[in-house]
C-alpha positions in Angstrom: 20.4 -5.2 7.8 18.1 -2.2 7.7 15.7 -0.5 5.3 15.4 3.2 5.1 11.7 3.8 4.4 11.1 7.2 2.8 7.4 8.3 2.8 4.5 9.9 4.7 3.2 9.8 8.2 -0.5 10.6 8.6 -3.5 10.5 10.8 -6.5 8.8 9.2 -9.7 10.2 10.6 -12.4 7.7 9.6 -16.1 8.4 10.0 -19.2 6.4 9.0 -22.4 8.2 7.8 -25.3 5.9 8.8 -27.2 6.7 5.6 -26.5 7.1 1.9 -25.0 10.2 0.3 -27.4 9.9 -2.6 -30.3 10.6 -0.3 -28.9 14.0 0.6 -27.4 15.2 -2.7 -29.8 16.7 -5.2 -28.2 16.0 -8.7 -29.5 19.1 -10.3 -28.1 21.2 -7.5 -24.5 20.0 -7.4 -23.3 23.3 -8.8 -24.3 24.9 -5.5 -23.5 21.9 -3.3 -23.8 22.6 0.4 -24.3 19.5 2.5 -23.5 18.4 6.0 -23.4 14.8 7.2 -23.9 13.9 10.9 -21.4 11.1 11.8 -22.0 9.7 15.2 -18.8 7.7 15.3 -15.3 8.5 14.4 -11.9 6.7 14.9 -8.4 8.1 14.4 -5.8 5.7 13.1 -2.0 6.0 12.7 -1.2 5.8 9.0 0.9 7.1 6.2 3.0 4.9 3.9 6.3 5.1 5.8 4.6 4.5 9.1 2.6 1.6 7.7 5.4 -0.1 5.9 7.7 0.3 9.0 5.1 -1.2 11.3 4.6 -4.2 9.1 8.3 -4.8 8.4 9.1 -4.8 12.1 6.4 -7.5 12.7 8.4 -9.7 10.3 12.0 -8.6 11.1 12.4 -7.0 14.6 13.9 -3.6 14.1 14.8 -3.7 10.4 12.7 -0.7 9.5 14.0 2.8 9.7 11.2 5.2 8.5 12.0 8.7 7.3 9.5 11.4 7.0 8.4 14.9 8.1 5.7 15.4 10.6 3.9 18.2 12.4 3.5 19.8 15.7 0.7 17.4 16.6 2.8 14.3 16.2 3.3 13.4 19.9 0.5 10.7 20.0 2.0 9.0 16.9 5.5 9.2 18.4 4.3 7.5 21.5 2.8 4.7 19.4 6.1 4.3 17.5 8.0 4.1 20.8 5.6 1.6 22.2 6.2 -0.6 19.1 9.9 0.0 19.0 9.9 1.7 15.6 13.0 3.8 15.0 12.4 7.6 15.0 15.9 8.8 14.2 14.9 10.0 10.7 11.5 11.5 11.7 11.7 15.2 11.5 9.2 17.6 13.2 8.1 20.7 11.3 6.8 23.0 14.0 4.9 25.3 11.7 2.8 22.5 10.1 0.3 19.8 11.1 1.1 16.1 10.4 -0.6 15.0 7.1 -4.2 14.0 7.7 -7.0 12.2 5.8 -10.6 12.8 6.7 -12.6 9.9 5.3 -16.4 9.7 5.4 -18.1 6.4 4.2 -21.8 5.9 3.7 -23.8 2.7 3.8 -23.1 2.0 0.1 -19.4 2.1 0.8 -19.0 5.4 -1.1 -16.3 7.6 0.3 -15.7 11.3 0.5 -12.1 12.1 1.4 -10.3 15.3 2.1 -6.5 15.1 2.5 -4.3 17.7 4.0 -0.6 17.1 3.2 0.7 19.4 5.9 4.3 18.5 7.0 4.6 16.0 4.2 5.3 18.9 1.8 8.6 19.5 3.7 9.9 16.0 2.9 12.9 17.4 1.0 14.2 18.9 4.3 15.2 15.3 5.1 18.3 13.8 3.6 19.5 10.3 3.1 22.4 10.2 5.6 24.1 7.9 8.2 23.8 5.1 5.7 26.4 2.7 6.9 23.8 0.3 8.4 21.3 0.8 5.5 21.3 -2.1 3.1 18.4 -0.9 0.9 15.7 1.8 0.7 12.2 2.4 -0.5 10.7 5.6 -1.9 6.9 5.6 -1.2 4.4 8.5 -1.6 5.7 11.7 0.0 6.3 15.3 -0.9 7.2 15.7 -4.6 10.6 17.3 -4.1 11.4 14.9 -1.4 10.8 11.8 -3.5 13.0 13.2 -6.3 15.8 14.2 -4.0 15.8 11.0 -2.1 16.1 8.9 -5.3 19.2 10.9 -6.2 20.6 10.5 -2.7 20.1 6.8 -2.7 21.8 6.6 -6.1 24.7 8.8 -4.9 25.2 6.6 -1.8 25.0 3.4 -3.9 22.0 2.1 -2.0 19.5 0.0 -4.0 15.9 1.1 -3.5 12.4 0.3 -4.4 10.4 2.9 -6.3 6.8 2.8 -5.0 5.0 5.9 -6.4 1.6 4.9 -5.2 -0.9 7.8 -5.0 2.0 10.1 -5.7 2.1 9.0 -9.3 0.0 11.9 -10.7 2.7 14.4 -9.5 5.2 13.2 -12.1 5.4 13.4 -15.9 6.7 10.7 -18.1 10.3 11.9 -18.2 10.4 12.1 -14.4 9.0 8.6 -14.0 11.7 7.4 -16.4 14.3 9.0 -14.2 13.0 7.2 -11.1 12.9 3.8 -13.0 16.5 4.3 -14.2 17.7 5.1 -10.7 15.7 2.3 -8.9 16.6 -1.3 -8.4 13.0 -2.4 -8.1 9.6 -0.9 -9.1 6.3 -1.7 -7.5 2.8 -0.4 -8.5 -0.8 -1.6 -8.4 -2.6 -2.3 -11.6 -4.2 1.2 -11.9 -0.8 2.9 -11.3 0.8 0.6 -13.8 -1.6 1.7 -16.5 -0.9 5.3 -15.7 2.9 4.7 -15.7 2.6 3.0 -19.1 0.5 5.9 -20.5 3.0 8.5 -19.3 6.3 6.8 -20.1 5.3 4.7 -23.1 7.0 1.7 -21.5 5.7 -1.9 -21.5 6.5 -4.3 -18.8 9.6 -5.6 -20.6 11.0 -2.0 -20.9 10.8 -1.5 -17.2 12.0 -5.0 -16.3 15.1 -4.6 -18.5 16.2 -1.5 -16.4 15.5 -2.9 -12.9 15.9 -6.2 -11.0 12.1 -6.6 -10.9 8.8 -4.9 -11.7 6.0 -5.9 -9.3 2.4 -5.2 -10.2 -0.3 -6.0 -7.7 -3.8 -6.9 -8.9 -5.9 -6.8 -5.8 -7.9 -9.9 -5.2 -6.3 -11.5 -8.3 -2.8 -11.6 -6.8 0.3 -10.0 -8.3 2.8 -10.5 -11.2 6.5 -10.1 -10.8 8.6 -9.5 -13.9 12.1 -10.5 -13.2 15.0 -12.4 -14.8 13.2 -12.6 -18.0 10.3 -14.4 -16.3 6.8 -13.6 -15.2 5.9 -15.0 -11.8 2.2 -15.2 -11.1 1.7 -14.8 -7.3 -1.6 -16.0 -5.8 -3.4 -14.3 -3.0 -3.7 -15.8 0.5 -7.4 -16.3 1.5 -8.7 -14.2 4.4 -11.2 -15.5 6.9 -12.9 -12.1 6.6 -12.5 -8.7 4.9 -12.6 -5.9 7.3 -10.7 -3.0 5.8 -8.5 -2.9 2.7 -6.8 0.3 3.7 -3.1 -0.2 4.0 -2.9 -3.6 2.3 -0.5 -2.3 -0.3 1.8 -1.0 2.4 1.7 -4.4 4.1 2.4 -6.1 0.8 5.5 -3.9 0.3 6.8 -4.7 3.8 6.6 -8.4 2.8 8.4 -7.6 -0.4 11.2 -5.8 1.5 11.5 -8.8 3.9 12.0 -11.2 1.0 14.6 -8.9 -0.5 16.5 -8.5 2.8 16.7 -12.2 3.2 17.6 -13.1 -0.4 14.5 -15.1 -1.0 13.5 -16.2 -4.5 10.7 -14.3 -6.2 8.1 -17.1 -5.8 8.6 -17.0 -2.0 9.0 -13.2 -1.8 5.8 -12.6 -3.6 3.9 -15.0 -1.4 5.3 -13.4 1.8 4.0 -10.1 0.5 0.7 -11.6 -0.4 0.2 -13.1 3.0 1.1 -9.7 4.6 -1.7 -8.1 2.6 -4.1 -10.8 3.7 -3.3 -10.4 7.4 -3.9 -6.7 7.1 -7.2 -6.9 5.3 -8.7 -8.8 8.2 -8.2 -5.9 10.6 -9.6 -2.4 10.8 -7.0 0.4 10.5 -3.5 0.0 9.1 -1.5 -0.8 12.2 -3.8 -2.8 14.5 -2.8 -6.3 13.4 -0.1 -8.3 15.0 1.5 -11.8 14.9 4.7 -13.6 15.9 7.1 -14.8 13.2 6.2 -18.4 14.1 2.5 -17.7 13.6 3.4 -16.1 10.2 5.3 -19.1 9.1 2.5 -21.4 10.0 0.0 -19.3 8.1 2.4 -19.3 5.1 2.5 -23.1 5.0 -1.3 -23.3 5.4 -1.9 -20.9 2.5 0.8 -22.0 0.1 1.7 -25.5 1.1 5.4 -24.6 1.3 7.8 -23.2 3.9 9.7 -20.0 4.1 
């Protein structure tokens, strides 16, 4: 059983400014803003939604993840990383005239962030098609190029493959009618609380309106856990408690990998939600989005410790 994970691959360039932005920005001069921040340290992480979800799902389920995305001429280091971790690259397409998507994130001592994002090859996502589906049992559409997300939803539907709609930070690209089309085509919908509010405003839907069209609506609430609307019920999923909070970046992708694992193995919603929650907790304890690791036995032990039940 495999999951075709449609979404982005990106390099995350993370810098820390050892001061506070407010000490260098003059409020009455923001209309002619011209500032430069010296950042003595920088790290480059492998990221993007498809890459992150695939990495996390493979930690749980061997080689279940098959990510699909478009990348640029600078992808070789990321490709080597994927090969090292035995992540399938069959559906990763190189666009030679573009760079891989990149985020440039500068954080100050108040944890304020200034981010620039270059979509690069991600905008060619529609050049990839959902094909060779005989071993694909389900899919997920995570943030990607606009046309790619729309076409892949149609292709999943045409191939009779159930999929998760996970609009994420791609939500602003779609109007209410387009979001309704995604919901109608999908088998499951997952959003965080901010995205859920935006989806409600654009579609006019309440939770019951979405839940009646799909097998489940999953809304994550950060440190407050998550709610799963399914089978006419509302399942309140608690968080697992981290020993430390190092970096929340990528927690949503880790959660979605846990969700996919539960769906692949026909787990009930109470269990599936907790698997997803624990994945988010493990990720938040590590810097970067793909630097944590565990064995399945270690995961099962953590699951029992956090939730007093077994998978």
